[in-house]
C-alpha positions, -999 to 999 in steps of 0.1 A, spaced: 0 0 0 21 28 -14 -1 57 4 16 45 37 48 60 24 34 94 31 25 86 67 51 100 91 60 79 121 54 110 143 37 144 136 44 174 160 37 210 157 74 221 158 110 208 160 107 223 196 83 195 205 107 166 197 120 145 225 156 141 215 163 116 243 134 95 233 150 95 197 184 84 212 167 58 233 152 43 199 188 40 187 188 72 165 223 84 157 219 108 128 192 133 124 184 148 88 170 183 91 151 202 64 157 238 65 130 259 49 97 260 68 111 234 93 140 253 111 134 288 94 108 305 75 115 298 38 122 336 29 143 343 60 180 342 59 187 342 96 181 311 120 163 318 152 178 311 186 155 282 191 167 264 159 204 270 169 195 256 204 178 226 189 209 216 168 232 222 200 208 198 219 211 172 190 250 174 193 250 172 233 227 139 228 256 126 208 237 126 176 248 140 144 227 166 127 228 169 89 210 197 71 196 186 38 175 207 14 163 208 -22 173 246 -20 205 261 -38 240 257 -24 244 292 -12 215 290 11 220 256 24 258 262 29 252 293 50 229 275 75 251 244 75 281 266 84 260 286 110 249 255 126 284 238 122 271 206 107 272 188 74 248 197 47 235 187 13 220 211 -12 199 204 -42 193 171 -24 164 160 -49 141 149 -20 122 126 -22 147 106 -44 171 82 -23 205 95 -33 210 120 -5 195 97 22 217 69 11 248 91 10 242 101 47 239 66 57 272 55 39 290 85 52 281 81 88 282 43 87 245 39 99 216 17 91 180 32 81 168 25 116 196 47 131 184 78 110 154 103 117 141 129 92 125 160 104 107 180 80 75 199 70 66 183 37 49 149 31 61 149 -7 98 154 1 109 149 37 84 122 48 83 103 16 121 105 11 127 92 46 100 65 45 114 52 12 144 44 30 124 31 61 138 58 84 121 74 113 101 103 98 89 134 118 65 157 102 63 192 116 40 220 108 53 245 84 70 275 102 52 299 77 23 299 52 49 316 28 69 293 5 92 294 -26 74 286 -58 83 248 -57 70 248 -21 38 265 -31 32 238 -57 41 210 -35 17 224 -8 -12 222 -33 -5 185 -41 1 179 -4 -35 190 5 -49 162 -17 -24 137 1 -36 148 34 -73 145 24 -66 109 12 -47 101 43 -75 114 64 -99 93 43 -78 62 51 -77 73 87 -40 74 87 -34 110 97 -53 142 103 -38 176 95 -34 195 128 -40 163 149 -5 157 164 8 124 175 41 108 183 55 73 182 82 81 207 
């Protein structure tokens, strides 16, 4: 049942609501982080203190944060450098290449990786295709770049379908932690 590839393992309002120690207890070693509308508004160039603190907390839990985005090199690099973590730009999520690259680089298995993002069609689908632990967060802002706006329109239909199948309801948060 392919539609289950769109169902995240956890759905929380914000990255701030994620229990990192629970992820560590699940055996997570690497956390893949989307940027736009997950850690920062898609049109902002400055990370908030809560995002910086969250990445520091990931590191203090001895997990590895990796920023991956479908956005351009200059934008992704600036956030990766600011957070002092590896990054992949133009990641082509939901395709598998970037996810597999991260597993190989850090010598981890799929069940040792969590993916945090705001989009079903890129972050959740990409992580689920690799059988990683996927966490959907609400978008930081209603504003998106052109690709995000197109994606959101398609995503609305996916949410309706998942609601019809009783797999997820937009705005009804849950976690599997």
